[in-house]
C-alpha positions as CSV (number, residue, x, y, z in Angstrom):
1,X,29.7,6.2,26.1
2,X,31.1,4.3,23.2
3,X,34.6,3.6,21.7
4,X,33.5,3.8,18.1
5,X,30.6,6.2,17.5
6,X,30.2,5.5,13.8
7,X,29.7,1.8,14.6
8,X,27.4,2.5,17.5
9,X,25.3,5.0,15.4
10,X,24.5,2.2,12.9
11,X,23.3,-0.1,15.6
12,X,21.2,2.6,17.5
13,X,19.7,3.8,14.2
14,X,18.4,0.3,13.5
15,X,17.3,-0.9,17.0
16,X,15.7,2.4,18.0
17,X,14.1,2.9,14.5
18,X,15.2,6.5,14.1
19,X,13.6,7.9,10.9
20,X,16.3,10.5,10.4
21,X,20.0,9.9,10.1
22,X,22.0,10.4,13.3
23,X,24.3,13.4,12.9
24,X,27.8,13.0,14.4
25,X,29.4,16.3,15.4
26,X,32.8,17.1,16.9
27,X,32.7,19.3,20.0
28,X,35.2,20.6,22.5
29,X,34.2,21.0,26.1
30,X,35.9,22.6,29.1
31,X,34.8,21.4,32.5
32,X,35.7,21.6,36.1
33,X,36.5,18.1,37.3
34,X,37.3,17.7,41.0
35,X,38.4,21.3,41.1
36,X,40.6,21.2,38.0
37,X,39.8,22.7,34.6
38,X,40.0,20.2,31.8
39,X,39.4,20.4,28.1
40,X,38.5,17.5,25.9
41,X,37.2,16.9,22.4
42,X,34.5,14.4,21.6
43,X,32.3,13.1,18.8
44,X,28.7,13.3,19.8
45,X,25.2,12.4,18.7
46,X,22.3,14.3,20.2
47,X,19.0,12.9,18.9
48,X,15.5,13.9,20.1
49,X,12.6,11.4,20.1
50,X,9.4,10.9,22.1
51,X,10.1,14.1,24.1
52,X,13.4,12.7,25.2
53,X,17.0,13.4,24.2
54,X,19.4,10.6,23.4
55,X,23.2,11.3,23.6
56,X,26.1,9.2,22.5
57,X,29.7,10.3,23.2
58,X,33.1,9.1,22.0
59,X,36.1,11.0,23.6
60,X,38.8,11.5,21.0
61,X,41.2,13.8,22.8
62,X,41.8,15.0,26.3
63,X,44.1,17.3,28.3
64,X,43.4,15.6,31.6
65,X,41.0,13.6,33.7
66,X,37.2,14.0,33.5
67,X,34.2,11.8,34.2
68,X,34.1,10.4,30.7
69,X,37.8,9.5,30.8
70,X,37.5,8.0,34.2
71,X,34.6,5.8,33.0
72,X,36.5,4.6,29.9
73,X,39.8,4.1,31.9
74,X,37.7,1.7,34.1
75,X,37.0,-0.3,31.0
76,X,33.4,0.8,31.0
77,X,31.2,1.6,28.0
78,X,27.4,2.1,27.8
79,X,25.1,4.1,30.1
80,X,27.2,6.9,31.7
81,X,24.6,9.4,32.8
82,X,21.0,10.4,32.7
83,X,20.2,14.1,32.3
84,X,17.4,16.1,34.0
85,X,16.5,19.6,32.8
86,X,16.0,22.0,35.7
87,X,15.6,25.7,36.4
88,X,16.9,25.3,40.0
89,X,20.1,23.3,40.0
90,X,21.4,24.7,43.3
91,X,18.3,23.5,45.1
92,X,18.6,20.0,43.7
93,X,22.4,19.9,44.4
94,X,21.7,20.9,48.1
95,X,18.9,18.3,48.3
96,X,21.2,15.5,47.1
97,X,24.0,16.6,49.4
98,X,21.9,17.0,52.5
99,X,19.7,13.8,52.0
100,X,22.1,11.4,50.4
101,X,25.7,12.8,50.9
102,X,26.0,13.0,47.1
103,X,28.0,15.9,45.7
104,X,28.9,17.4,42.3
105,X,31.8,15.6,40.6
106,X,32.0,17.8,37.4
107,X,30.5,21.0,36.1
108,X,30.6,22.8,32.8
109,X,28.8,25.1,30.4
110,X,27.5,24.7,26.9
111,X,26.3,28.0,25.5
112,X,23.7,29.3,28.0
113,X,23.2,26.0,29.6
114,X,25.1,25.0,32.8
115,X,25.5,21.3,33.7
116,X,26.3,19.5,36.9
117,X,27.2,15.8,37.2
118,X,26.2,14.4,40.6
119,X,28.3,11.5,41.8
120,X,25.4,9.0,42.0
121,X,27.2,6.0,40.5
122,X,27.4,4.1,43.8
123,X,23.7,4.7,44.5
124,X,22.1,4.6,41.0
125,X,24.8,2.9,38.8
126,X,25.2,6.0,36.7
127,X,25.9,9.7,37.0
128,X,22.9,12.1,37.3
129,X,23.4,15.2,35.2
130,X,21.5,18.4,36.1
131,X,21.1,20.6,33.0
132,X,20.3,24.1,34.1
133,X,18.7,26.5,31.7
């Protein structure tokens, strides 16, 4: 999470030595946050490297609360979440709930992909995002 994605992109481009330019796109997202549907607009960079995906987000508009807004309202920037691709999100959600008392804080969909943010901040220091395809 950043407050100025253009400025952050220049720094990340240099320190992570990306060969290609980082593309900044605007995207709207509708999510379910604590049982309420919320829409927000963001600027986003999605960059693949070394078999991993790097995501940078700047929220630019919001109709209500969501995990990104909550994080920023706390004065936070930086690492917000780590994402894990999975084919069985319900099994992992149940595992975290049963073994650690950790539940889903936010869900959404992007195309054919569903995503679930587990509320792991107190345990891990960041949210864990399950990306189900």
